[in-house]
C-alpha positions in Angstrom: -20.3 2.6 -16.9 -18.9 1.9 -20.3 -15.2 0.9 -20.4 -14.6 2.3 -23.8 -11.8 4.8 -23.9 -11.0 7.4 -26.6 -7.7 7.0 -28.4 -6.5 10.3 -26.8 -7.6 9.4 -23.3 -5.0 10.7 -20.9 -3.5 8.4 -18.2 -5.2 10.4 -15.5 -8.6 10.1 -17.2 -8.0 6.4 -17.5 -7.3 6.1 -13.8 -10.6 7.9 -12.9 -12.5 5.7 -15.4 -11.1 2.6 -13.7 -12.0 3.8 -10.3 -15.6 4.7 -11.4 -15.9 1.3 -13.1 -14.8 -0.5 -10.0 -17.3 1.3 -7.8 -20.2 0.6 -10.2 -19.2 -3.1 -10.2 -19.2 -3.3 -6.4 -22.8 -2.1 -6.5 -23.8 -4.6 -9.2 -22.1 -7.4 -7.3 -24.3 -6.7 -4.4 -21.5 -6.1 -1.9 -23.1 -4.5 1.1 -22.6 -3.7 4.8 -22.0 -6.1 7.7 -21.4 -5.6 11.4 -18.4 -7.6 12.5 -18.0 -8.4 16.2 -14.6 -7.9 17.6 -13.1 -10.2 20.3 -14.8 -8.2 23.0 -18.3 -8.5 21.4 -18.4 -4.9 20.2 -19.7 -4.2 16.7 -17.5 -2.8 14.0 -19.6 -1.5 11.1 -18.0 -2.0 7.7 -19.3 -1.3 4.3 -18.8 -3.7 1.4 -18.0 -6.6 3.7 -17.6 -10.0 2.1 -15.5 -13.1 1.9 -12.1 -12.6 0.2 -13.0 -15.5 -2.1 -16.0 -13.5 -3.3 -13.9 -10.5 -3.9 -11.6 -12.6 -6.1 -14.6 -13.9 -8.0 -15.8 -10.5 -8.9 -12.4 -9.1 -9.7 -12.8 -9.6 -13.5 -15.6 -7.0 -13.2 -13.4 -4.7 -11.2 -10.7 -4.6 -13.9 -12.8 -4.5 -17.0 -10.9 -1.5 -18.4 -7.4 -3.0 -18.2 -5.5 -3.8 -21.4 -3.7 -7.2 -21.7 0.1 -7.0 -22.0 1.5 -7.7 -25.4 4.6 -9.1 -23.8 4.4 -12.9 -23.8 6.8 -13.0 -20.9 4.1 -11.5 -18.7 1.8 -14.5 -19.2 0.5 -16.0 -16.0 2.1 -19.2 -14.8 -1.2 -21.1 -14.5 0.5 -24.4 -13.4 2.2 -22.7 -10.4 -1.0 -21.0 -9.4 -2.9 -24.3 -9.4 -0.4 -25.9 -7.0 -0.6 -25.6 -3.2 -3.5 -25.2 -0.8 -6.5 -22.9 -1.1 -6.6 -20.1 1.5 -8.9 -17.2 0.5 -11.8 -18.6 2.5 -9.9 -17.8 5.6 -10.1 -14.1 5.0 -12.9 -11.6 5.5 -12.8 -8.2 3.8 -14.3 -5.0 5.3 -14.3 -1.8 3.3 -14.6 1.9 4.1 -13.7 1.9 7.8 -13.0 5.5 8.9 -9.8 6.4 10.7 -10.4 10.2 10.5 -13.1 12.8 9.8 -12.4 13.4 6.1 -14.3 11.1 3.7 -11.0 10.0 2.1 -9.5 8.9 5.5 -10.8 5.4 5.2 -9.2 1.9 5.1 -10.0 -1.7 4.1 -9.5 -4.6 6.5 -8.5 -8.1 5.4 -8.9 -10.2 8.6 -7.8 -13.8 9.1 -10.3 -16.3 10.5 -13.0 -18.7 9.5 -16.4 -18.4 7.9 -18.7 -20.4 10.2 -22.2 -19.4 9.2 -24.9 -18.0 11.3 -25.2 -16.4 13.8 -21.7 -14.9 13.8 -20.8 -15.8 10.2 -17.1 -15.0 10.6 -14.9 -15.9 13.6 -11.7 -13.9 13.6 -8.4 -15.7 14.4 -8.1 -16.1 18.1 -4.4 -15.3 18.4 -2.9 -11.9 17.3 -1.5 -12.1 13.8 1.3 -10.1 12.1 -0.2 -7.2 10.3 0.7 -5.3 7.1 -0.3 -1.7 6.7 -0.3 -1.1 3.0 -0.3 2.3 1.3 -1.2 2.6 -2.4 0.6 4.8 -5.0 -0.6 7.1 -7.7 1.7 10.1 -7.4 -0.2 11.4 -4.4 -2.9 12.6 -6.8 -4.8 9.6 -8.2 -5.6 5.9 -7.5 -7.0 4.2 -4.4 -6.5 1.3 -2.2 -8.6 -1.4 -3.9 -7.5 -3.9 -5.0 -3.9 -4.1 -3.9 -2.3 -7.3 -5.2 1.0 -6.4 -3.5 -0.5 -7.5 -0.2 -1.8 -10.9 -1.3 1.4 -12.9 -0.4 0.9 -11.7 3.2 -2.7 -12.8 3.3 -1.6 -16.2 1.9 0.8 -16.5 4.8 -1.9 -15.8 7.4 -1.3 -12.0 8.1 -4.0 -9.4 8.6 -3.8 -6.6 6.1 -4.9 -3.0 6.4 -5.0 -1.0 3.1 -5.5 2.7 3.5 -6.9 5.6 1.5 -5.5 9.1 2.2 -6.3 12.6 1.1 -4.9 13.1 -2.4 -5.1 15.4 -5.4 -3.4 18.4 -7.0 -2.0 20.9 -4.4 -2.8 18.7 -1.4 0.8 18.2 -0.1 1.6 17.3 2.5 -1.6 16.0 4.1 -1.1 12.5 2.7 2.0 12.2 5.0 -0.1 13.1 8.0 -3.0 10.8 7.0 -0.7 7.8 6.7 0.8 8.3 10.2 -2.7 8.7 11.6 -3.8 5.5 9.9 -0.9 3.8 11.6 -2.0 5.2 15.0 -5.5 3.8 14.3 -4.0 0.4 13.7 -2.0 0.5 16.9 -5.0 1.7 19.0 -7.3 -1.0 17.6 -4.7 -3.8 17.7 -6.3 -5.6 20.7 -9.8 -5.3 19.3 -8.9 -6.6 15.9 -6.1 -9.1 16.7 -3.1 -7.2 15.3 0.2 -8.2 16.7 1.7 -5.0 18.0 5.2 -6.5 17.8 4.9 -7.2 14.1 3.2 -4.3 12.3 4.9 -3.8 9.0 4.3 -0.7 6.8 4.6 -1.1 3.0 3.8 0.9 0.0 4.4 1.3 -3.7 5.7 4.4 -5.6 4.1 7.4 -3.8 2.9 4.8 -1.3 6.5 3.7 -0.8 7.3 7.3 0.0 4.5 7.3 2.5 5.5 4.0 4.0 9.0 5.4 4.6 7.7 8.6 6.2 5.2 6.7 8.3 7.8 4.3 9.6 10.1 7.2 10.4 7.5 9.7 11.9 5.9 6.8 13.7 9.1 5.9 15.5 9.9 9.2 17.2 7.7 11.7 19.2 6.7 14.9 17.4 3.8 14.0 15.1 0.2 14.6 16.4 -0.6 11.0 15.6 2.5 9.5 17.1 1.4 6.1 18.4 3.4 6.3 21.6 6.7 5.2 23.1 5.4 1.7 23.8 5.1 1.0 20.0 7.6 0.6 17.2 7.1 -0.1 13.6 8.6 -3.6 12.9 9.9 -2.8 9.4 9.2 -0.9 6.2 8.8 -2.4 2.7 9.4 0.2 0.1 8.4 -0.7 -3.5 10.2 1.8 -5.8 9.2 4.8 -3.6 10.2 8.5 -3.8 12.9 9.3 -1.3 13.9 12.8 -2.4 10.9 14.8 -3.7 12.8 17.7 -5.2 15.2 15.4 -7.1 12.2 13.5 -8.5 10.5 16.7 -9.6 13.6 17.9 -11.4 14.1 14.5 -13.0 10.5 14.5 -14.3 11.0 17.9 -15.8 13.6 16.4 -18.2 11.3 13.6 -19.5 8.0 15.0 -20.4 5.9 12.0 -19.4 2.3 12.3 -20.7 1.0 12.0 -17.1 2.9 15.1 -16.2 5.2 15.9 -13.2 3.2 14.4 -10.4 5.5 15.8 -7.7 4.9 19.4 -8.8 1.2 18.7 -9.3 0.9 17.3 -5.7 2.8 20.3 -4.3 0.9 22.9 -6.3 1.8 26.6 -5.5 3.9 25.6 -2.5 7.7 25.6 -2.6 9.1 22.3 -3.9 12.3 22.8 -2.0 10.5 23.4 1.3 8.1 20.4 0.9 11.1 18.2 -0.1 13.2 19.3 2.8 10.4 18.6 5.3 8.8 15.4 3.9 11.5 13.5 1.9 12.5 10.2 3.6 16.1 11.0 2.7 15.9 14.0 5.1 13.6 12.4 7.7 15.3 9.1 8.5 17.2 8.9 11.8 19.1 6.4 13.8 15.9 5.1 15.4 14.1 4.5 12.1 12.8 0.9 11.6 14.6 -1.5 9.3 14.0 -0.8 5.6 13.8 -3.0 2.5 13.6 -1.4 -0.9 12.7 -3.1 -4.2 13.4 -1.0 -7.2 13.9 -1.6 -11.0 17.1 -0.2 -12.5 15.2 1.1 -15.6 12.4 2.9 -13.8 11.6 6.2 -15.5 8.8 7.2 -13.1 10.8 7.0 -9.9 14.5 6.7 -10.9 16.6 3.9 -9.3 19.0 6.4 -7.8 16.3 7.4 -5.4 16.7 4.0 -3.7 20.5 4.2 -3.8 20.9 7.5 -2.0 18.4 6.5 0.6 20.2 3.3 1.5 23.5 5.1 1.5 22.0 7.4 4.1 20.6 4.4 6.1 24.0 2.9 6.2 25.5 6.1 7.5 22.9 6.1 10.3 23.4 2.5 11.2 19.8 1.5 10.3 19.3 -2.1 9.2 18.4 -2.0 5.5 18.5 -3.9 2.3 18.2 -2.8 -1.3 17.1 -5.3 -4.0 17.8 -3.8 -7.4 16.1 -5.6 -10.2 18.0 -5.4 -13.4 16.0 -4.0 -16.3 13.0 -3.6 -14.1 10.6 -0.7 -14.8 8.0 1.0 -12.6 6.0 -2.0 -11.3 7.3 -3.9 -14.3 9.2 -7.0 -13.5 9.5 -10.5 -14.8 7.8 -13.4 -13.0 11.2 -14.5 -11.7 11.9 -11.0 -10.4 8.6 -10.9 -8.6 9.3 -14.3 -7.1 12.7 -13.0 -5.9 11.2 -9.8 -4.6 8.5 -11.5 -2.5 10.9 -14.1 -1.3 13.3 -11.4 -0.2 10.5 -9.5 1.6 9.4 -12.5 3.6 13.0 -13.3 4.5 13.8 -9.7 5.5 10.7 -9.5 7.7 11.3 -12.8 9.4 15.0 -11.8 10.0 13.9 -8.7 11.9 12.2 -11.0 14.5 
């Protein structure tokens, strides 16, 4: 696929072009299917299975359509990246594992262990590891789970990572909420087979994925949902990167701005009632006293999901007595932070998770 874009290419068209380019490059890179034995010797079939180091090697192909930032402050700190110990060879990646019947209900596995050669090739870590369930953004209507750089610091620290796809698109609300809870249930049910530490499963997401991380942590902590994991399980904590917490408020906010990508909240909801969907599926209205601890990272200058979405949520969490922390990054935009702010954010995340036990 050509990566050339017209001058009038819309953001939505660009997103789909990036996705198609990525899929073409996976095929050109020869990424194929492998059967990975779990700890009991059963075979888990995964498409596009390869060492994480190989995925990093082909990543320039996967992002061929991206445009370099003109902001010199965004330059990569090469010196800091060259310091420390290499780690990517301890991770195996398995793509397109189904957690439901719909083609979009798939996930990618990033499993810790060692590449040992034939006959098993990869030996998964013997002891259960903390596990991150990551949910991508895209306004519930575009984007997908590959690659998700937000999860890399967890991989570097020896965690397993599960990155999920969910049903998305115009007029599809609220099925993404249900899919994310069902993906969590899949992780819990397969914890023993894949080495996930049930006591330390953290749910995280960015933007619309932040919204879904919050709803998943909340709905996954109280009976009622068809995919409720059970009373014996509890989400360890939720990491919310600039997520939507009040759907109706965001829809009204976007009406006033006229972003060229449109009002993603109204697009997702379609012909349904915005007020009704918001009342039923906004984290602000769903959180309860038994909700897991929540950490939010949000830029104060975000014009895609306004910063006050984070403020009102954490005020509500305080009222309920839920452990929580809000990291407001001054001048930060939507996924737009300085290197120092990213360092602060990831450091805060790790500290918050470890503090919860």
